C-alpha positions in Angstrom: 35.7 -84.0 -14.7 37.2 -83.4 -18.1 37.5 -87.1 -18.7 33.7 -87.4 -18.5 33.4 -85.1 -21.5 33.4 -86.9 -24.9 33.0 -84.0 -27.2 32.2 -80.3 -27.6 30.8 -79.2 -30.9 31.0 -75.8 -32.6 28.1 -74.9 -34.8 27.6 -71.9 -37.1 27.1 -70.6 -40.6 29.8 -70.6 -43.3 32.4 -68.0 -42.1 31.2 -67.8 -38.5 34.7 -68.7 -37.1 34.1 -72.3 -36.1 37.6 -73.5 -37.2 39.4 -70.7 -35.4 37.5 -71.4 -32.2 38.0 -75.1 -32.5 41.8 -74.6 -32.8 42.0 -72.2 -29.8 39.8 -74.5 -27.6 41.8 -77.6 -28.5 45.1 -75.9 -27.6 43.8 -74.5 -24.3 42.1 -77.6 -23.0 44.5 -80.1 -24.7 41.5 -81.6 -26.6 41.8 -83.4 -29.9 40.1 -81.5 -32.8 38.1 -82.9 -35.7 37.8 -80.3 -38.4 35.2 -80.2 -41.1 36.2 -82.3 -44.1 35.9 -79.4 -46.6 39.1 -79.0 -48.4 39.3 -82.8 -49.2 35.6 -83.0 -50.1 35.5 -84.2 -53.8 32.1 -82.6 -54.4 32.5 -79.1 -53.0 34.0 -77.2 -55.9 31.5 -78.9 -58.3 28.7 -78.0 -56.0 29.4 -74.3 -56.0 29.7 -74.4 -59.8 26.5 -76.4 -60.4 24.4 -76.7 -57.2 21.5 -78.5 -58.7 23.6 -81.3 -60.1 25.8 -81.9 -57.0 23.7 -80.9 -54.0 22.5 -84.4 -53.0 26.0 -85.9 -53.5 27.6 -83.2 -51.4 25.1 -83.7 -48.5 25.5 -87.4 -48.5 29.3 -87.0 -48.4 29.1 -84.6 -45.4 26.6 -86.8 -43.6 28.8 -89.9 -43.9 31.9 -87.9 -43.0 30.3 -86.5 -39.9 28.9 -89.8 -38.8 32.3 -91.4 -39.1 33.8 -88.6 -37.0 31.2 -89.0 -34.2 31.6 -92.8 -34.1 35.3 -92.4 -33.8 34.9 -89.8 -31.1 32.5 -92.0 -29.1 34.8 -95.1 -29.4 37.9 -93.2 -28.5 39.2 -92.1 -25.1 40.0 -88.5 -25.8 37.9 -85.4 -25.4 37.3 -83.9 -28.8 36.1 -80.5 -30.1 34.3 -80.9 -33.4 34.0 -78.3 -36.2 30.3 -78.4 -37.2 27.7 -81.1 -36.3 25.8 -83.8 -38.1 22.6 -82.0 -36.9 23.5 -78.9 -39.0 23.7 -81.1 -42.1 20.2 -82.5 -41.5 18.4 -79.5 -40.0 19.9 -76.7 -42.0 21.9 -77.4 -45.1 20.0 -80.3 -46.7 16.5 -78.8 -46.0 17.7 -75.5 -47.4 18.9 -77.1 -50.6 15.6 -79.0 -50.8 13.6 -75.8 -50.3 15.6 -74.1 -53.0 14.7 -76.9 -55.4 18.3 -78.2 -55.6 17.5 -81.6 -53.9 14.4 -83.3 -55.2 11.7 -84.7 -52.8 12.7 -88.4 -53.4 16.4 -87.7 -52.7 15.5 -85.6 -49.6 13.4 -88.3 -48.1 16.2 -90.8 -48.6 18.6 -88.4 -47.0 16.4 -87.8 -44.0 15.8 -91.6 -43.5 19.6 -92.1 -43.6 20.1 -89.3 -41.0 17.5 -90.7 -38.6 19.1 -94.2 -38.8 22.5 -92.6 -38.1 21.4 -90.3 -35.3 19.8 -93.2 -33.4 23.3 -94.7 -33.1 25.1 -91.7 -31.7 24.9 -89.3 -28.8 24.8 -85.5 -29.0 27.7 -83.3 -27.8 28.2 -82.6 -24.1 28.1 -78.9 -25.1 27.0 -77.2 -28.3 28.6 -73.8 -28.9 26.7 -71.8 -31.5 28.6 -68.9 -33.1 25.8 -66.5 -34.1 27.0 -64.1 -36.8 25.4 -61.5 -39.0 25.7 -61.5 -42.8 28.4 -58.7 -42.9 30.6 -60.7 -40.4 30.2 -63.9 -42.4 31.0 -62.1 -45.7 34.1 -60.5 -44.2 35.4 -63.8 -42.9 34.7 -65.6 -46.1 36.5 -62.9 -48.1 39.4 -62.8 -45.7 40.1 -66.6 -46.1 39.9 -66.3 -49.8 38.6 -69.8 -50.9 38.0 -69.6 -54.6 35.1 -72.0 -54.6 33.2 -69.8 -52.1 33.4 -66.8 -54.4 30.1 -67.8 -56.1 28.1 -67.9 -52.9 25.2 -65.5 -52.8 24.1 -63.3 -50.0 20.6 -64.8 -50.3 22.1 -68.3 -49.7 23.8 -67.1 -46.5 20.6 -65.4 -45.3 18.6 -68.5 -45.8 21.1 -70.5 -43.8 21.2 -67.9 -41.0 17.4 -68.1 -40.7 17.5 -71.8 -40.4 20.3 -71.7 -37.8 18.3 -69.3 -35.7 15.2 -71.6 -35.9 17.2 -74.7 -35.1 19.0 -73.2 -32.1 15.7 -71.9 -30.7 14.4 -75.5 -30.6 17.6 -77.2 -29.7 17.0 -79.6 -26.8 19.7 -82.3 -27.1 22.0 -80.9 -24.3 23.8 -77.9 -23.0 23.9 -74.9 -25.3 26.2 -71.8 -25.3 25.5 -69.0 -27.8 28.4 -66.7 -28.7 27.9 -63.5 -30.6 30.6 -63.7 -33.3 29.9 -60.1 -34.3 31.3 -58.8 -31.0 34.2 -61.3 -30.6 37.6 -61.5 -32.2 39.3 -64.6 -30.7 42.7 -64.0 -32.4 43.2 -60.3 -32.0 41.6 -59.9 -28.6 42.7 -62.4 -26.0 40.2 -61.0 -23.6 37.4 -62.1 -26.0 38.7 -65.7 -25.9 39.1 -65.5 -22.2 35.4 -64.6 -21.9 34.5 -67.6 -24.1 36.7 -69.9 -21.8 34.8 -68.7 -18.7 31.5 -69.5 -20.3 32.6 -72.9 -21.6 33.9 -73.8 -18.1 30.7 -72.7 -16.5 28.7 -74.9 -18.9 30.9 -77.9 -18.5 31.9 -77.7 -14.9 29.2 -75.5 -13.3 31.7 -72.7 -12.4 29.9 -69.4 -12.0 
């Protein structure tokens, strides 16, 4: 059954715990893992220092990076767990920056046209796992990992993203969906929490109840 699964994707706001869950799932199921291309993104630090100047560049980079990830996954013969999806780029981050006035209308229309062309060439994940987290949980995780460039991030920015995530998940219809409350889970410190997630993942993928 596992051989029929191309990829499982972890979605969630900045600091929700996506990378941690990706790592744990990959080890448990012996899946390959594709992490978000954040640390090597040449625009990320500039973006947090000057969002208006670099927002469009950043989103195009992420869109292209995610598209390459998915095409590699679909062409390969391994089951992969992916850290964040191309759909989050297009439905949450880019529209949010556009609404904030950081991506102008012309650039936003170009971005969406590119996304629609790309999305027509790929397939959605076999299972989307959404890590739903409140602002205090996100802030704690962001603070704990201590990335300097995230220090300039505002609470308002995180709140706007959370609102868009909730709206996107409510209307998600591309496949199986599992929502995990990240406020109540600690995958590393509490093995029982991770065990509960495993049961839910298995139920979604294999119909085990």
